[in-house]
C-alpha positions in Angstrom: -185.2 -10.3 -52.8 -188.5 -8.4 -52.8 -191.4 -10.4 -54.5 -195.0 -9.7 -55.4 -197.3 -12.6 -55.2 -200.0 -12.5 -58.0 -202.8 -14.9 -59.1 -202.7 -15.6 -62.7 -205.2 -16.8 -65.5 -205.8 -16.3 -69.1 -208.8 -16.1 -71.2 -209.5 -18.8 -73.7 -210.7 -17.0 -76.9 -209.5 -18.9 -79.6 -213.2 -19.3 -81.2 -214.6 -15.8 -82.0 -218.1 -16.9 -82.2 -218.4 -18.3 -78.7 -220.2 -15.9 -76.3 -219.0 -17.2 -73.0 -215.3 -17.4 -72.5 -214.1 -18.5 -69.1 -210.8 -17.8 -67.4 -208.4 -20.7 -67.4 -207.7 -22.5 -65.1 -210.9 -22.3 -63.1 -208.9 -21.5 -59.9 -206.1 -19.0 -60.5 -202.5 -20.0 -59.8 -200.1 -18.1 -57.7 -197.0 -16.7 -59.1 -194.2 -14.7 -57.6 -193.1 -11.8 -59.5 -189.7 -10.4 -58.5 -189.6 -6.6 -58.6 -185.9 -6.5 -59.2 -186.4 -8.2 -62.8 -188.0 -6.7 -65.9 -191.7 -8.0 -66.2 -191.0 -9.1 -69.8 -188.4 -11.3 -68.3 -190.8 -13.2 -66.3 -193.7 -13.7 -68.7 -192.2 -16.9 -69.9 -192.3 -18.4 -66.4 -196.1 -17.3 -66.2 -196.9 -18.8 -69.6 -195.2 -22.0 -68.4 -197.0 -22.2 -65.4 -200.5 -21.7 -67.0 -199.7 -24.1 -70.0 -201.4 -21.4 -72.1 -201.7 -22.2 -75.7 -199.2 -20.4 -78.0 -200.2 -17.6 -80.2 
């Protein structure tokens, strides 16, 4: 199984009037993407790892 190790973060931009948005979490987390699976099948795992707010 071939994997690609990535570092993942998200940008908290829920308030449009804030001038300084920072990536969350401060230190990027590592996530292994399987190159034999479709990316859209792996997004849910990344979202769960980051504990990102739902939109």
